[in-house]
C-alpha positions, -999 to 999 in steps of 0.1 A, spaced: 250 -688 59 281 -676 77 313 -696 72 341 -696 94 377 -712 99 386 -722 133 423 -715 147 430 -690 123 449 -666 120 462 -681 153 449 -707 179 417 -701 197 406 -675 170 381 -677 143 378 -659 108 347 -653 92 356 -657 55 321 -658 36 284 -647 43 257 -657 20 221 -646 20 193 -660 2 170 -638 -17 143 -644 8 168 -629 35 175 -601 15 138 -593 9 133 -596 47 158 -571 52 189 -590 63 224 -577 55 258 -593 58 266 -572 86 232 -583 106 240 -618 97 279 -614 113 265 -595 142 237 -622 150 266 -648 150 291 -627 171 265 -615 196 274 -647 218 310 -636 223 297 -600 230 312 -588 198 298 -571 164 313 -569 131 321 -534 135 342 -541 169 360 -571 157 397 -569 148 409 -574 111 434 -599 101 459 -593 75 448 -614 42 472 -633 21 463 -648 -14 449 -682 -10 468 -716 -19 464 -730 -54 435 -753 -58 456 -786 -63 492 -780 -61 497 -819 -68 476 -821 -101 497 -829 -131 532 -825 -115 560 -849 -111 584 -852 -85 597 -823 -62 567 -802 -62 574 -770 -42 551 -741 -34 541 -718 -4 537 -686 11 539 -675 47 569 -698 56 567 -718 25 558 -756 20 582 -779 2 567 -814 -8 586 -841 -25 561 -866 -45 575 -895 -60 554 -921 -81 
């Protein structure tokens, strides 16, 4: 499987962030590069010719869990959220 995010890092672009191969696929000779190339061929691209994005740390899994008011977190511009119960 090939997992992608649409409109990332910018609008009208995609980011391939995970490629998974089963044991059967590996035994048949598939590789991560081959899986990506098969998906990208429709756009006239290969994994080797695609531009790379600058990666940043992912967001925390659940910033609201066990938090009170005024939860603030963020990267790349930051996000400030006020949560009141």
